[in-house]
MOPAC internal coordinates of N, CA, C and O (Angstrom, degrees):
PM7 1SCF
backbone

  N    0.0000 0     0.00 0     0.00 0    0    0    0
  C    1.4232 1     0.00 0     0.00 0    1    0    0
  C    1.5350 1   111.94 1     0.00 0    2    1    0
  O    1.2310 1   121.76 1   139.67 1    3    2    1
  N    1.3249 1   114.24 1   -40.33 1    3    2    1
  C    1.4457 1   118.33 1  -177.58 1    5    3    2
  C    1.5075 1   110.87 1   -65.84 1    6    5    3
  O    1.2310 1   118.90 1   140.41 1    7    6    5
  N    1.3075 1   119.70 1   -39.59 1    7    6    5
  C    1.4210 1   125.29 1  -177.66 1    9    7    6
  C    1.5311 1   109.82 1   -64.68 1   10    9    7
  O    1.2310 1   118.85 1   143.17 1   11   10    9
  N    1.3148 1   119.79 1   -36.83 1   11   10    9
  C    1.4408 1   123.41 1   179.63 1   13   11   10
  C    1.5053 1   111.49 1   -67.72 1   14   13   11
  O    1.2310 1   119.32 1   140.71 1   15   14   13
  N    1.3187 1   118.89 1   -39.29 1   15   14   13
  C    1.4440 1   123.93 1   177.28 1   17   15   14
  C    1.5639 1   109.27 1   -65.41 1   18   17   15
  O    1.2310 1   119.77 1   135.45 1   19   18   17
  N    1.2931 1   118.04 1   -44.55 1   19   18   17
  C    1.4439 1   122.65 1   179.73 1   21   19   18
  C    1.5172 1   108.44 1   -63.51 1   22   21   19
  O    1.2310 1   120.66 1   136.91 1   23   22   21
  N    1.3038 1   116.35 1   -43.09 1   23   22   21
  C    1.4880 1   120.50 1   179.83 1   25   23   22
  C    1.4894 1   111.18 1   -63.81 1   26   25   23
  O    1.2310 1   119.46 1   140.49 1   27   26   25
  N    1.3311 1   118.63 1   -39.51 1   27   26   25
  C    1.4549 1   123.54 1   179.43 1   29   27   26
  C    1.5451 1   109.40 1   -65.42 1   30   29   27
  O    1.2310 1   119.44 1   133.63 1   31   30   29
  N    1.3138 1   118.68 1   -46.37 1   31   30   29
  C    1.4490 1   122.88 1  -178.28 1   33   31   30
  C    1.5484 1   109.04 1   -64.22 1   34   33   31
  O    1.2310 1   119.63 1   137.26 1   35   34   33
  N    1.3494 1   118.31 1   -42.74 1   35   34   33
  C    1.4310 1   119.53 1  -179.68 1   37   35   34
  C    1.5585 1   109.57 1   -66.71 1   38   37   35
  O    1.2310 1   119.68 1   140.14 1   39   38   37
  N    1.3176 1   118.22 1   -39.86 1   39   38   37
  C    1.4841 1   120.43 1   178.50 1   41   39   38
  C    1.5745 1   108.22 1   -64.43 1   42   41   39
  O    1.2310 1   120.60 1   137.37 1   43   42   41
  N    1.3199 1   116.47 1   -42.63 1   43   42   41
  C    1.5065 1   117.10 1  -179.97 1   45   43   42
  C    1.5197 1   111.42 1   -60.92 1   46   45   43
  O    1.2310 1   121.21 1   138.59 1   47   46   45
  N    1.3402 1   115.30 1   -41.41 1   47   46   45
  C    1.4593 1   118.34 1  -178.24 1   49   47   46
  C    1.5496 1   110.17 1   -68.83 1   50   49   47
  O    1.2310 1   120.40 1   141.55 1   51   50   49
  N    1.2933 1   116.84 1   -38.45 1   51   50   49
  C    1.4984 1   120.32 1  -177.37 1   53   51   50
  C    1.5483 1   110.34 1   -71.45 1   54   53   51
  O    1.2310 1   119.26 1   152.60 1   55   54   53
  N    1.2988 1   119.02 1   -27.40 1   55   54   53
  C    1.4900 1   119.74 1  -179.15 1   57   55   54
  C    1.5038 1   113.54 1   -88.51 1   58   57   55
  O    1.2310 1   118.83 1   170.39 1   59   58   57
  N    1.2916 1   119.84 1    -9.61 1   59   58   57
  C    1.4183 1   123.63 1  -179.08 1   61   59   58
  C    1.5045 1   112.56 1   -62.05 1   62   61   59
  O    1.2310 1   116.87 1   134.19 1   63   62   61
  N    1.2869 1   123.56 1   -45.81 1   63   62   61
  C    1.4842 1   120.42 1   174.52 1   65   63   62
  C    1.5217 1   113.56 1   -62.49 1   66   65   63
  O    1.2310 1   120.59 1   144.35 1   67   66   65
  N    1.3179 1   116.47 1   -35.65 1   67   66   65
  C    1.4527 1   118.00 1   178.79 1   69   67   66
  C    1.5568 1   109.40 1   -67.08 1   70   69   67
  O    1.2310 1   120.20 1   141.98 1   71   70   69
  N    1.3121 1   117.23 1   -38.02 1   71   70   69
  C    1.4801 1   122.00 1   178.34 1   73   71   70
  C    1.5448 1   108.79 1   -64.95 1   74   73   71
  O    1.2310 1   120.62 1   137.64 1   75   74   73
  N    1.3203 1   116.43 1   -42.36 1   75   74   73
  C    1.4526 1   120.70 1   178.90 1   77   75   74
  C    1.5194 1   110.73 1   -62.34 1   78   77   75
  O    1.2310 1   121.35 1   140.05 1   79   78   77
  N    1.2983 1   115.03 1   -39.95 1   79   78   77
  C    1.4753 1   123.26 1  -177.68 1   81   79   78
  C    1.5860 1   107.59 1   -65.57 1   82   81   79
  O    1.2310 1   121.69 1   137.12 1   83   82   81
  N    1.2957 1   114.37 1   -42.88 1   83   82   81
  C    1.4634 1   118.94 1  -178.45 1   85   83   82
  C    1.5282 1   109.73 1   -66.51 1   86   85   83
  O    1.2310 1   120.73 1   134.47 1   87   86   85
  N    1.3208 1   116.21 1   -45.53 1   87   86   85
  C    1.4822 1   120.56 1   178.20 1   89   87   86
  C    1.5743 1   110.74 1   -58.77 1   90   89   87
  O    1.2310 1   121.06 1   137.63 1   91   90   89
  N    1.2769 1   115.57 1   -42.37 1   91   90   89
  C    1.4593 1   120.78 1   179.12 1   93   91   90
  C    1.5194 1   112.80 1   -64.76 1   94   93   91
  O    1.2310 1   121.40 1   141.05 1   95   94   93
  N    1.3784 1   114.92 1   -38.95 1   95   94   93
  C    1.4676 1   120.01 1   178.09 1   97   95   94
  C    1.5497 1   110.23 1   -66.49 1   98   97   95
  O    1.2310 1   120.71 1   139.43 1   99   98   97
  N    1.2993 1   116.25 1   -40.57 1   99   98   97
  C    1.4913 1   119.45 1   179.27 1  101   99   98
  C    1.5410 1   108.47 1   -65.11 1  102  101   99
  O    1.2310 1   119.56 1   138.60 1  103  102  101
  N    1.3428 1   118.45 1   -41.40 1  103  102  101
  C    1.4318 1   121.85 1  -179.30 1  105  103  102
  C    1.5258 1   110.91 1   -64.33 1  106  105  103
  O    1.2310 1   122.21 1   136.19 1  107  106  105
  N    1.3663 1   113.38 1   -43.81 1  107  106  105
  C    1.4992 1   118.16 1   178.75 1  109  107  106
  C    1.5106 1   111.29 1   -63.72 1  110  109  107
  O    1.2310 1   119.28 1   143.30 1  111  110  109
  N    1.2939 1   118.98 1   -36.70 1  111  110  109
  C    1.4583 1   123.81 1   178.64 1  113  111  110
  C    1.5550 1   108.56 1   -64.39 1  114  113  111
  O    1.2310 1   120.72 1   133.52 1  115  114  113
  N    1.3417 1   116.23 1   -46.48 1  115  114  113
  C    1.4490 1   116.92 1   176.78 1  117  115  114
  C    1.4926 1   114.41 1   -59.83 1  118  117  115
  O    1.2310 1   121.55 1   142.85 1  119  118  117
  N    1.3208 1   114.63 1   -37.15 1  119  118  117
  C    1.4887 1   121.89 1   179.98 1  121  119  118
  C    1.5475 1   106.99 1   -65.16 1  122  121  119
  O    1.2310 1   118.52 1   133.54 1  123  122  121
  N    1.3063 1   120.42 1   -46.46 1  123  122  121
  C    1.4026 1   124.50 1  -177.08 1  125  123  122
  C    1.5684 1   109.54 1   -64.50 1  126  125  123
  O    1.2310 1   120.53 1   137.75 1  127  126  125
  N    1.3321 1   116.59 1   -42.25 1  127  126  125
  C    1.4894 1   119.25 1   178.99 1  129  127  126
  C    1.5034 1   110.78 1   -69.23 1  130  129  127
  O    1.2310 1   119.28 1   157.94 1  131  130  129
  N    1.3274 1   118.99 1   -22.06 1  131  130  129
  C    1.4468 1   121.61 1   174.33 1  133  131  130
  C    1.5028 1   114.72 1   -61.48 1  134  133  131
  O    1.2310 1   122.33 1   151.31 1  135  134  133
  N    1.3440 1   113.15 1   -28.69 1  135  134  133
  C    1.4769 1   122.08 1  -178.30 1  137  135  134
  C    1.5341 1   111.05 1   -96.13 1  138  137  135
  O    1.2310 1   120.23 1   174.50 1  139  138  137
  N    1.3358 1   117.16 1    -5.50 1  139  138  137
  C    1.4694 1   123.02 1  -169.19 1  141  139  138
  C    1.5689 1   109.48 1   -69.31 1  142  141  139
  O    1.2310 1   120.97 1   -52.55 1  143  142  141
  N    1.3353 1   115.75 1   127.45 1  143  142  141
  C    1.4006 1   123.25 1   174.97 1  145  143  142
  C    1.5214 1   109.56 1  -134.02 1  146  145  143
  O    1.2310 1   121.07 1   -70.42 1  147  146  145
  N    1.3108 1   115.55 1   109.58 1  147  146  145
  C    1.4473 1   120.20 1   179.09 1  149  147  146
  C    1.5745 1   107.42 1   -98.07 1  150  149  147
  O    1.2310 1   121.20 1   -32.19 1  151  150  149
  N    1.2996 1   115.30 1   147.81 1  151  150  149
  C    1.4445 1   117.70 1  -177.66 1  153  151  150
  C    1.5218 1   111.36 1   -71.45 1  154  153  151
  O    1.2310 1   119.86 1   159.82 1  155  154  153
  N    1.3277 1   117.86 1   -20.18 1  155  154  153
  C    1.4871 1   118.23 1  -176.73 1  157  155  154
  C    1.5198 1   109.60 1  -107.90 1  158  157  155
  O    1.2310 1   118.87 1  -164.78 1  159  158  157
  N    1.3175 1   119.75 1    15.22 1  159  158  157
  C    1.4857 1   121.70 1   178.77 1  161  159  158
  C    1.5153 1   109.44 1  -117.60 1  162  161  159
  O    1.2310 1   121.54 1   -17.34 1  163  162  161
  N    1.3112 1   114.65 1   162.66 1  163  162  161
  C    1.4891 1   118.03 1   175.61 1  165  163  162
  C    1.5252 1   111.92 1   -93.83 1  166  165  163
  O    1.2310 1   120.31 1  -163.46 1  167  166  165
  N    1.2722 1   117.02 1    16.54 1  167  166  165
  C    1.4617 1   121.11 1  -178.01 1  169  167  166
  C    1.5402 1   112.35 1    83.06 1  170  169  167
  O    1.2310 1   121.82 1  -165.20 1  171  170  169
  N    1.3167 1   114.12 1    14.80 1  171  170  169
  C    1.5282 1   117.50 1  -176.78 1  173  171  170
  C    1.5692 1   111.88 1   -63.80 1  174  173  171
  O    1.2310 1   121.18 1   141.63 1  175  174  173
  N    1.3548 1   115.35 1   -38.37 1  175  174  173
  C    1.4450 1   120.42 1   178.93 1  177  175  174
  C    1.5914 1   109.20 1   -61.41 1  178  177  175
  O    1.2310 1   122.83 1   134.65 1  179  178  177
  N    1.3262 1   112.18 1   -45.35 1  179  178  177
  C    1.4985 1   117.55 1  -177.26 1  181  179  178
  C    1.5479 1   109.59 1   -63.91 1  182  181  179
  O    1.2310 1   121.40 1   138.66 1  183  182  181
  N    1.3435 1   114.93 1   -41.34 1  183  182  181
  C    1.4854 1   119.23 1  -179.54 1  185  183  182
  C    1.4936 1   111.18 1   -62.93 1  186  185  183
  O    1.2310 1   120.62 1   134.47 1  187  186  185
  N    1.3730 1   116.42 1   -45.53 1  187  186  185
  C    1.4981 1   120.63 1  -177.09 1  189  187  186
  C    1.5275 1   108.94 1   -65.45 1  190  189  187
  O    1.2310 1   120.82 1   135.87 1  191  190  189
  N    1.3504 1   116.03 1   -44.13 1  191  190  189
  C    1.4969 1   119.16 1  -178.42 1  193  191  190
  C    1.5861 1   111.13 1   -65.89 1  194  193  191
  O    1.2310 1   122.43 1   139.93 1  195  194  193
  N    1.3057 1   112.95 1   -40.07 1  195  194  193
  C    1.5330 1   118.11 1  -179.09 1  197  195  194
  C    1.5203 1   108.59 1   -64.59 1  198  197  195
  O    1.2310 1   120.52 1   133.84 1  199  198  197
  N    1.3208 1   116.61 1   -46.16 1  199  198  197
  C    1.5264 1   116.96 1   177.59 1  201  199  198
  C    1.4668 1   113.48 1   -60.37 1  202  201  199
  O    1.2310 1   120.52 1   137.23 1  203  202  201
  N    1.3402 1   116.61 1   -42.77 1  203  202  201
  C    1.4843 1   121.07 1   179.17 1  205  203  202
  C    1.4869 1   110.52 1   -63.70 1  206  205  203
  O    1.2310 1   120.54 1   135.70 1  207  206  205
  N    1.3300 1   116.57 1   -44.30 1  207  206  205
  C    1.4521 1   123.31 1  -178.79 1  209  207  206
  C    1.5743 1   110.10 1   -62.52 1  210  209  207
  O    1.2310 1   119.57 1   135.53 1  211  210  209
  N    1.3011 1   118.42 1   -44.47 1  211  210  209
  C    1.4230 1   121.06 1  -179.72 1  213  211  210
  C    1.5112 1   111.78 1   -67.88 1  214  213  211
  O    1.2310 1   119.29 1   144.30 1  215  214  213
  N    1.2926 1   118.95 1   -35.70 1  215  214  213
  C    1.4619 1   119.91 1   174.35 1  217  215  214
  C    1.4930 1   112.83 1   -66.09 1  218  217  215
  O    1.2310 1   121.11 1   142.33 1  219  218  217
  N    1.3579 1   115.48 1   -37.67 1  219  218  217
  C    1.4790 1   119.10 1   178.43 1  221  219  218
  C    1.5305 1   109.37 1   -69.07 1  222  221  219
  O    1.2310 1   119.75 1   140.00 1  223  222  221
  N    1.3149 1   118.08 1   -40.00 1  223  222  221
  C    1.4733 1   119.63 1  -179.02 1  225  223  222
  C    1.5616 1   106.80 1   -64.56 1  226  225  223
  O    1.2310 1   119.66 1   137.89 1  227  226  225
  N    1.3330 1   118.26 1   -42.11 1  227  226  225
  C    1.4451 1   121.04 1  -179.23 1  229  227  226
  C    1.5271 1   110.33 1   -60.57 1  230  229  227
  O    1.2310 1   120.67 1   135.19 1  231  230  229
  N    1.3598 1   116.33 1   -44.81 1  231  230  229
  C    1.4175 1   122.37 1   177.88 1  233  231  230
  C    1.5323 1   113.65 1   -58.59 1  234  233  231
  O    1.2310 1   120.12 1   131.11 1  235  234  233
  N    1.3216 1   117.37 1   -48.89 1  235  234  233
  C    1.4247 1   123.93 1   176.23 1  237  235  234
  C    1.4684 1   113.87 1   -57.69 1  238  237  235
  O    1.2310 1   120.61 1   134.29 1  239  238  237
  N    1.3395 1   116.43 1   -45.71 1  239  238  237
  C    1.4888 1   121.85 1   178.69 1  241  239  238
  C    1.5263 1   111.52 1   -64.75 1  242  241  239
  O    1.2310 1   119.75 1   133.53 1  243  242  241
  N    1.2856 1   118.09 1   -46.47 1  243  242  241
  C    1.3940 1   122.67 1   179.41 1  245  243  242
  C    1.5491 1   111.95 1   -60.65 1  246  245  243
  O    1.2310 1   120.57 1   135.61 1  247  246  245
  N    1.3334 1   116.52 1   -44.39 1  247  246  245
  C    1.4751 1   122.84 1   178.68 1  249  247  246
  C    1.5074 1   108.30 1   -65.03 1  250  249  247
  O    1.2310 1   119.38 1   140.74 1  251  250  249
  N    1.2693 1   118.79 1   -39.26 1  251  250  249
  C    1.4546 1   121.94 1  -178.85 1  253  251  250
  C    1.5351 1   110.56 1   -62.38 1  254  253  251
  O    1.2310 1   121.02 1   132.84 1  255  254  253
  N    1.3149 1   115.66 1   -47.16 1  255  254  253
  C    1.4803 1   119.03 1  -178.20 1  257  255  254
  C    1.5421 1   108.16 1   -64.52 1  258  257  255
  O    1.2310 1   119.84 1   136.34 1  259  258  257
  N    1.2895 1   117.90 1   -43.66 1  259  258  257
  C    1.4475 1   121.50 1   179.51 1  261  259  258
  C    1.5687 1   111.87 1   -61.20 1  262  261  259
  O    1.2310 1   121.90 1   132.92 1  263  262  261
  N    1.2983 1   113.97 1   -47.08 1  263  262  261
  C    1.4546 1   119.99 1  -176.03 1  265  263  262
  C    1.5586 1   109.60 1   -68.63 1  266  265  263
  O    1.2310 1   120.44 1   141.15 1  267  266  265
  N    1.3623 1   116.76 1   -38.85 1  267  266  265
  C    1.4440 1   120.93 1   179.88 1  269  267  266
  C    1.5385 1   111.25 1   -60.62 1  270  269  267
  O    1.2310 1   121.60 1   140.51 1  271  270  269
  N    1.3578 1   114.54 1   -39.49 1  271  270  269
  C    1.4478 1   117.67 1   175.33 1  273  271  270
  C    1.5131 1   114.28 1   -64.30 1  274  273  271
  O    1.2310 1   121.16 1   136.73 1  275  274  273
  N    1.3390 1   115.40 1   -43.27 1  275  274  273
  C    1.3978 1   122.00 1   179.69 1  277  275  274
  C    1.5537 1   116.46 1   -67.93 1  278  277  275
  O    1.2310 1   121.83 1   150.90 1  279  278  277
  N    1.3027 1   114.10 1   -29.10 1  279  278  277
  C    1.4636 1   120.73 1  -173.42 1  281  279  278
  C    1.5635 1   112.53 1   -74.00 1  282  281  279
  O    1.2310 1   121.41 1   160.01 1  283  282  281
  N    1.3536 1   114.91 1   -19.99 1  283  282  281
  C    1.4399 1   121.00 1   179.94 1  285  283  282
  C    1.5559 1   108.99 1    61.82 1  286  285  283
  O    1.2310 1   120.06 1    57.81 1  287  286  285
  N    1.3037 1   117.48 1  -122.19 1  287  286  285
  C    1.4766 1   122.10 1  -178.35 1  289  287  286
  C    1.5149 1   113.49 1   -88.75 1  290  289  287
  O    1.2310 1   120.95 1   172.29 1  291  290  289
  N    1.3513 1   115.78 1    -7.71 1  291  290  289
  C    1.4459 1   119.58 1  -179.02 1  293  291  290
  C    1.6047 1   110.09 1   -79.31 1  294  293  291
  O    1.2310 1   119.87 1   -46.40 1  295  294  293
  N    1.2514 1   117.85 1   133.60 1  295  294  293
  C    1.4112 1   119.57 1   179.36 1  297  295  294
  C    1.5528 1   112.18 1   -70.85 1  298  297  295
  O    1.2310 1   119.60 1   -29.77 1  299  298  297
  N    1.3237 1   118.37 1   150.23 1  299  298  297
  C    1.4179 1   121.39 1   177.67 1  301  299  298
  C    1.5486 1   108.59 1   -75.16 1  302  301  299
  O    1.2310 1   119.88 1   -21.35 1  303  302  301
  N    1.3326 1   117.84 1   158.65 1  303  302  301
  C    1.4445 1   119.73 1  -178.09 1  305  303  302
  C    1.5418 1   111.84 1   -64.07 1  306  305  303
  O    1.2310 1   120.15 1   -24.25 1  307  306  305
  N    1.3044 1   117.31 1   155.75 1  307  306  305
  C    1.4485 1   124.33 1  -176.81 1  309  307  306
  C    1.5105 1   110.94 1   -57.89 1  310  309  307
  O    1.2310 1   120.40 1   142.49 1  311  310  309
  N    1.3358 1   116.83 1   -37.51 1  311  310  309
  C    1.4955 1   122.22 1  -179.09 1  313  311  310
  C    1.5441 1   109.91 1   -62.49 1  314  313  311
  O    1.2310 1   120.73 1   140.61 1  315  314  313
  N    1.3785 1   116.21 1   -39.39 1  315  314  313
  C    1.4561 1   120.03 1   178.63 1  317  315  314
  C    1.4714 1   112.32 1   -67.55 1  318  317  315
  O    1.2310 1   121.41 1   139.79 1  319  318  317
  N    1.3241 1   114.92 1   -40.21 1  319  318  317
  C    1.4757 1   119.11 1   179.84 1  321  319  318
  C    1.5265 1   109.21 1   -65.96 1  322  321  319
  O    1.2310 1   119.42 1   138.85 1  323  322  321
  N    1.3371 1   118.72 1   -41.15 1  323  322  321
  C    1.4264 1   124.30 1   177.65 1  325  323  322
  C    1.4968 1   110.08 1   -61.19 1  326  325  323
  O    1.2310 1   120.69 1   138.18 1  327  326  325
  N    1.2896 1   116.28 1   -41.82 1  327  326  325
  C    1.4931 1   120.14 1  -178.28 1  329  327  326
  C    1.5445 1   110.03 1   -65.40 1  330  329  327
  O    1.2310 1   120.26 1   133.79 1  331  330  329
  N    1.3114 1   117.10 1   -46.21 1  331  330  329
  C    1.4525 1   120.13 1   179.97 1  333  331  330
  C    1.5343 1   111.88 1   -65.27 1  334  333  331
  O    1.2310 1   120.58 1   144.15 1  335  334  333
  N    1.3277 1   116.51 1   -35.85 1  335  334  333
  C    1.4949 1   118.95 1   176.99 1  337  335  334
  C    1.5115 1   110.12 1   -66.33 1  338  337  335
  O    1.2310 1   120.07 1   140.73 1  339  338  337
  N    1.3193 1   117.46 1   -39.27 1  339  338  337
  C    1.4892 1   122.00 1   176.78 1  341  339  338
  C    1.4961 1   111.59 1   -63.56 1  342  341  339
  O    1.2310 1   120.38 1   136.27 1  343  342  341
  N    1.2912 1   116.87 1   -43.73 1  343  342  341
  C    1.4629 1   120.29 1   178.45 1  345  343  342
  C    1.5262 1   112.45 1   -62.12 1  346  345  343
  O    1.2310 1   121.43 1   137.58 1  347  346  345
  N    1.3238 1   114.87 1   -42.42 1  347  346  345
  C    1.4404 1   117.63 1   176.43 1  349  347  346
  C    1.5052 1   113.63 1   -62.72 1  350  349  347
  O    1.2310 1   120.29 1   141.29 1  351  350  349
  N    1.3286 1   117.04 1   -38.71 1  351  350  349
  C    1.4659 1   121.24 1   176.77 1  353  351  350
  C    1.5609 1   110.81 1   -63.98 1  354  353  351
  O    1.2310 1   121.99 1   139.62 1  355  354  353
  N    1.3672 1   113.80 1   -40.38 1  355  354  353
  C    1.4370 1   119.17 1   179.33 1  357  355  354
  C    1.5573 1   111.44 1   -60.89 1  358  357  355
  O    1.2310 1   121.87 1   135.17 1  359  358  357
  N    1.4164 1   114.03 1   -44.83 1  359  358  357
  C    1.3926 1   117.02 1  -177.85 1  361  359  358
  C    1.5380 1   110.98 1   -68.16 1  362  361  359
  O    1.2310 1   120.15 1   144.69 1  363  362  361
  N    1.2894 1   117.31 1   -35.31 1  363  362  361
  C    1.4980 1   122.09 1   174.82 1  365  363  362
  C    1.4954 1   108.78 1   -61.54 1  366  365  363
  O    1.2310 1   119.31 1   136.81 1  367  366  365
  N    1.3255 1   118.92 1   -43.19 1  367  366  365
  C    1.4592 1   122.40 1  -179.11 1  369  367  366
  C    1.5652 1   110.27 1   -64.64 1  370  369  367
  O    1.2310 1   120.40 1   137.61 1  371  370  369
  N    1.3337 1   116.84 1   -42.39 1  371  370  369
  C    1.4660 1   121.12 1   177.29 1  373  371  370
  C    1.4791 1   111.72 1   -61.96 1  374  373  371
  O    1.2310 1   120.41 1   135.44 1  375  374  373
  N    1.3331 1   116.82 1   -44.56 1  375  374  373
  C    1.4674 1   121.49 1   179.73 1  377  375  374
  C    1.5574 1   109.86 1   -61.88 1  378  377  375
  O    1.2310 1   120.46 1   135.32 1  379  378  377
  N    1.3517 1   116.73 1   -44.68 1  379  378  377
  C    1.4209 1   120.87 1   178.26 1  381  379  378
  C    1.5059 1   112.59 1   -62.03 1  382  381  379
  O    1.2310 1   119.88 1   143.21 1  383  382  381
  N    1.3220 1   117.83 1   -36.79 1  383  382  381
  C    1.4675 1   121.93 1   178.64 1  385  383  382
  C    1.4688 1   110.82 1   -67.26 1  386  385  383
  O    1.2310 1   120.22 1   136.29 1  387  386  385
  N    1.4040 1   117.18 1   -43.71 1  387  386  385
  C    1.4514 1   120.84 1   177.16 1  389  387  386
  C    1.5007 1   112.80 1   -63.20 1  390  389  387
  O    1.2310 1   119.40 1   141.93 1  391  390  389
  N    1.2737 1   118.76 1   -38.07 1  391  390  389
  C    1.4770 1   123.09 1   179.61 1  393  391  390
  C    1.5530 1   109.55 1   -67.25 1  394  393  391
  O    1.2310 1   121.45 1   138.72 1  395  394  393
  N    1.3153 1   114.84 1   -41.28 1  395  394  393
  C    1.4601 1   119.04 1  -178.38 1  397  395  394
  C    1.5871 1   108.57 1   -70.12 1  398  397  395
  O    1.2310 1   120.60 1   142.64 1  399  398  397
  N    1.3116 1   116.45 1   -37.36 1  399  398  397
  C    1.5063 1   118.89 1   174.94 1  401  399  398
  C    1.4769 1   111.38 1   -63.73 1  402  401  399
  O    1.2310 1   119.59 1   135.57 1  403  402  401
  N    1.2822 1   118.39 1   -44.43 1  403  402  401
  C    1.4452 1   125.90 1  -179.48 1  405  403  402
  C    1.5238 1   109.07 1   -60.20 1  406  405  403
  O    1.2310 1   121.01 1   131.52 1  407  406  405
  N    1.3375 1   115.67 1   -48.48 1  407  406  405
  C    1.4506 1   122.34 1   179.90 1  409  407  406
  C    1.5131 1   110.17 1   -61.51 1  410  409  407
  O    1.2310 1   121.01 1   138.00 1  411  410  409
  N    1.3255 1   115.68 1   -42.00 1  411  410  409
  C    1.5017 1   120.17 1   178.95 1  413  411  410
  C    1.5107 1   111.50 1   -63.19 1  414  413  411
  O    1.2310 1   120.57 1   138.20 1  415  414  413
  N    1.3365 1   116.51 1   -41.80 1  415  414  413
  C    1.4523 1   122.10 1   179.91 1  417  415  414
  C    1.5301 1   112.66 1   -67.93 1  418  417  415
  O    1.2310 1   119.55 1   142.87 1  419  418  417
  N    1.3225 1   118.46 1   -37.13 1  419  418  417
  C    1.4939 1   118.77 1   175.87 1  421  419  418
  C    1.4955 1   112.22 1   -72.13 1  422  421  419
  O    1.2310 1   119.08 1   150.03 1  423  422  421
  N    1.3347 1   119.36 1   -29.97 1  423  422  421
  C    1.4511 1   120.45 1   175.63 1  425  423  422
  C    1.4778 1   112.87 1   -72.50 1  426  425  423
  O    1.2310 1   119.71 1   150.54 1  427  426  425
  N    1.3319 1   118.15 1   -29.46 1  427  426  425
  C    1.4420 1   122.89 1  -177.94 1  429  427  426
  C    1.5231 1   111.01 1   -77.92 1  430  429  427
  O    1.2310 1   120.02 1   156.86 1  431  430  429
  N    1.3328 1   117.56 1   -23.14 1  431  430  429
  C    1.4904 1   117.96 1  -177.03 1  433  431  430
  C    1.5081 1   112.18 1   -87.13 1  434  433  431
  O    1.2310 1   120.10 1   180.00 1  435  434  433

């Protein structure tokens, strides 16, 4: 019994980076599709991806604030800090894209 518990814990620890990498890849894909513009589409893919991405960012930020309050003086896990950093970079990227689009539209008019 003891060996199986140790094996489970070791397996869980070893798969954590893979899980983090998968989550990051999914988030990056959503971000890429948020900027997607196909010549034969009405931007529906971009709208769906952007809506999903913004909901995910909101969820991550809300959970971070809640967990930060609960953690007291204990630091949050590295994976959570990496997640919040990635969300902040994604938001910065989206804001930059919107500013560039607005600038391009004002120059075109």
